[in-house]
GUBADO-494150 format. One record per residue (C-alpha): chain; y negated, z, x negated. Coordinates in nm, 4 decimals, padded with zeros to 6 digits. Layout:
  ch     north        up      east
   A         Y         Z         X
...
//
This chain:
  ch     north        up      east
   A  -05.0059   04.2052  -01.5811
   A  -05.0726   04.4400  -01.2912
   A  -04.7836   04.2974  -01.0940
   A  -04.5352   04.3665  -01.3730
   A  -04.6687   04.7204  -01.4223
   A  -04.6305   04.7918  -01.0526
   A  -04.2814   04.6430  -01.0510
   A  -04.1782   04.8608  -01.3497
   A  -04.3270   05.1720  -01.1881
   A  -04.1434   05.1014  -00.8638
   A  -03.8198   05.0369  -01.0498
   A  -03.8441   05.3610  -01.2442
   A  -03.9142   05.5610  -00.9304
   A  -03.5991   05.4266  -00.7764
   A  -03.3949   05.4966  -01.0921
   A  -03.4405   05.8718  -01.0585
   A  -03.2308   06.0486  -00.7977
   A  -03.4037   06.3862  -00.8330
   A  -03.7080   06.4758  -00.6328
   A  -04.0419   06.4084  -00.8066
   A  -04.1416   06.7768  -00.8177
   A  -03.8285   06.8654  -01.0131
   A  -03.8840   06.5755  -01.2505
   A  -04.2459   06.6738  -01.3063
   A  -04.1394   07.0321  -01.3802
   A  -03.8659   06.9139  -01.6208
   A  -04.0888   06.6673  -01.8080
   A  -04.3761   06.9165  -01.8322
   A  -04.1380   07.1827  -01.9643
   A  -03.9926   06.9343  -02.2143
   A  -04.3402   06.8341  -02.3292
   A  -04.4490   07.1957  -02.3650
   A  -04.1407   07.2773  -02.5726
   A  -04.2051   06.9794  -02.7973
   A  -04.5709   07.0746  -02.8398
   A  -04.4799   07.4352  -02.9195
   A  -04.2174   07.3272  -03.1714
   A  -04.4639   07.0868  -03.3327
   A  -04.7370   07.3516  -03.3535
   A  -04.4967   07.6040  -03.5089
   A  -04.3853   07.3504  -03.7691
   A  -04.7466   07.2580  -03.8391
   A  -04.8325   07.6255  -03.8936
   A  -04.5328   07.6645  -04.1281
   A  -04.6404   07.3619  -04.3297
   A  -04.9929   07.4989  -04.3587
   A  -04.8540   07.8363  -04.4700
   A  -04.6364   07.6689  -04.7318
   A  -04.9308   07.4639  -04.8580
   A  -05.1416   07.7797  -04.8867
   A  -04.8590   07.9567  -05.0689
   A  -04.8206   07.6654  -05.3111
   A  -05.1943   07.6715  -05.3801
   A  -05.1879   08.0471  -05.4418
   A  -04.8830   08.0269  -05.6683
   A  -05.0357   07.7388  -05.8638
   A  -05.3606   07.9290  -05.9095
   A  -05.1754   08.2428  -06.0165
   A  -04.9596   08.0467  -06.2598
   A  -05.2701   07.8909  -06.4171
   A  -05.4272   08.2354  -06.4565
   A  -05.1132   08.3742  -06.6201
   A  -05.0904   08.0707  -06.8475
   A  -05.4517   08.1226  -06.9563
   A  -05.3836   08.4927  -07.0221
   A  -05.0711   08.4087  -07.2223
   A  -05.2544   08.1496  -07.4311
   A  -05.5374   08.3957  -07.4934
   A  -05.2896   08.6648  -07.5951
   A  -05.1117   08.4181  -07.8242
   A  -05.4390   08.3270  -07.9938
   A  -05.5238   08.6942  -08.0293
   A  -05.1815   08.7657  -08.1840
   A  -05.2304   08.4812  -08.4318
   A  -05.5756   08.6103  -08.5276
   A  -05.4462   08.9649  -08.5700
   A  -05.1500   08.8477  -08.7779
   A  -05.3889   08.6555  -09.0031
   A  -05.6113   08.9611  -09.0358
   A  -05.3067   09.1804  -09.1012
   A  -05.1862   08.9443  -09.3759
   A  -05.5341   08.9472  -09.5357
   A  -05.5429   09.3281  -09.5267
   A  -05.1938   09.3494  -09.6791
   A  -05.3083   09.1136  -09.9542
   A  -05.6123   09.3353  -10.0146
   A  -05.3914   09.6450  -10.0310
   A  -05.1540   09.4717  -10.2709
   A  -05.4465   09.3616  -10.4883
   A  -05.5949   09.7112  -10.4774
   A  -05.2600   09.8696  -10.5724
   A  -05.2186   09.6156  -10.8530
   A  -05.5660   09.6969  -10.9806
   A  -05.4944   10.0685  -10.9546
   A  -05.1665   10.0194  -11.1445
   A  -05.3438   09.8272  -11.4230
   A  -05.6128   10.0927  -11.4589
   A  -05.3411   10.3590  -11.4964
   A  -05.1704   10.1535  -11.7631
   A  -05.4980   10.0987  -11.9493
   A  -05.5839   10.4673  -11.9266
   A  -05.2580   10.5650  -12.1004
//
């Protein structure tokens, strides 16, 4: 195994025509660019995940408020209908007492 690794290393050294210092600089720069790009993308993904969580939470809160308001509207409409029925009954009673009084 060691013999093949050494043979591959020697073969790759001979494949490059540039001086080793220039290659080291180029590969390090390439690696650093890749790392930077990866870190920026990772930060963007985290930001998007946080935004999704915040939007989801906000949407749930608004949904709860809307449902609560809908229930309140239904209750008030029921109460309003009952009060209108009471008024109608009261007016009917008042009308009958006027007719009886005549």
